[in-house]
Steps between C-alpha positions, in 0.01 A plus 500: 500500500852544363379569145286807593790636706733452204260689271463785751880531527524497118247784466680699769830461314338616175359809663835570664689472170247731334544762775882476481489545120289814546771639729766436239322700231397779738866572561563500125187712440379256235123531521417252223705210635388586853149390396570232238762291683304447828186414303698254289640333813153468653346377173759227440489389864118490500498298179731241657286484816171463312647227278625315808157519667314384188726202428438294814591159357874536453742216435855492625610333177385802297674746730818292497492481120471879468769563762762262367414584140564868573831425670619276219381751238693784662812285522480387136414853385805639677733238355362527145496881509864507610588286201285720276650835609795495250263428212264780605783749546631414153154526343403823686822693566479783752133416573497374859123521521457246218751267669312530830168446323633185332620358833165571667306346209712183512450472878121541463490227233702263720271565799191436291632173356613361836181597689280362220693172496480457878126577505429239232711235673436588866350156574831335407716774652751372757803641677775272375841482662750242375383158628221656711143580400250665733163382378169659593382411851125448540347625823265248659371198313531437130229669290211305350409528130128442439369301206176573314334181627565577866366855460178377339468229767476769769616295799828690508310805631353293786845365585642854508219612733623246756842678501670173414685674214721790605716530189455702182254380235602572140255512209685518164364734237446215252289311757283809543464528122397134476245558777357800313477294181302232687272768650430637148428155352178438308445182699281581801671247728851627416383859535364434849822324600709792375291755686525290813879506465500881466283525812747278687789725393307805622444325831870417534598856411269647765631266772704721739686196639638407159755640254393446139726607212440519127815391317572595141679171439787687337787263579792411275380143446171625351653764270591247231236609250356149482134427564488315834193342658364652821589195711860503379530875553367456852763238582780711346391807696480308829845356441644846425342652814587200720129470576249218540204433272147467644273303269224240467620382159640146519702537178654831608587336831701231322668742255613728783637211706696373201667841465583523870233753599312447825124470465214539747192310381185617677329165438780318679486758778124447540547122511770533763265700723216247484401282793738212573326165556675180609365147458306399810382850590130582537326801350142612432406533132170579333428268207374715213487264202559146377842383391611323184514156659213300646413613852740794501411844626687827450541788741720808535690662784483872570817561296357319196682168546301212347417209731398167344297292748463127449143383575401863532228510234217421748606805704463762223386826656619395847809581700679184604809425704757326283835336560776588252637199315743667257606838358590557134711804408484608133621814316135608478444468875448255783236227527402325820348151507306371798205295622228566758601445860343161576550535874198726517271233346663204676557323167835370381406304187262710293290340230425637154251779510613616843311233697682365806296173518341273241148590389233297686321246289772473241466202268676192632510616864290248696583661836328820404171333404556483129363214290704177514698402197311286246568128496654416162340150510156652504 
């Protein structure tokens, strides 16, 4: 609400200045300037207003660079022009206009050099007082720099839909270029993965609950002229922006940690959110296939956790109640080991094949009516 009021007040001031200028030239009976000057005031003011309304994404670092560059340029121009005045007066005697023109030209050059320098180094610009440095303060949480692998994976969009992430997401320009190269690949699988990544970026950009920024990656550490790999550039950029890296790449995870950059691995996040099972707990699991070992069955929980069931092969296709015997946590995920709940069948010492009692008529069992053992003397 304040911004529209500010613009209305600005327009009113422009119109007022134009009307006052008309009054000045009416008294002087200068018809030409009475028309030209008010129109010039309105034209310049309108140009500034239109430019302000078109450029909605402004950065305080850019404005600060222009402001302080202009101040420093004026100061240096004044000092240098004062030193240059005797030389100009000697070179152009009795020509005050040439002396004034030389001073103005020197001031313009100083302003251009200082503003250009501040604009090119605005990311490293700091207000430095002896023994005190006021570094840039980040509002809210630290930003997250997205890797190519996590964009192609697509789960980051689902996580953002849950409003778990409320900080800024940064996509470097070189990551976007790598994603476009994958989308233009001649390999069909790579091409589909690249297009999926572009669709995920479009989804993130259209999320009203999220702030997504495209970063040029123009930091001092990357302006060395050397050819740097994408993973290394990503780590350098995150370190320069005091950001965290979001990735699924195990090698990038290790490289970033070695250089002191915080990493969020979506695979580790997914594993941390999976169901927690303790030895001795009971849970229902549907056995879907046979395991590697004899008698084993394999099932899966709703979150994709693999459950290995001892003596579960006879129950393939059935849902059985199991008791957890152990849990194995690996970098690839979590595995749960268990066995069928024997309380339901009343058996405590199962036999091979899933039978709870010996088979009737087994050889050598005289109590079950089987043939007696042969007499070796006969």
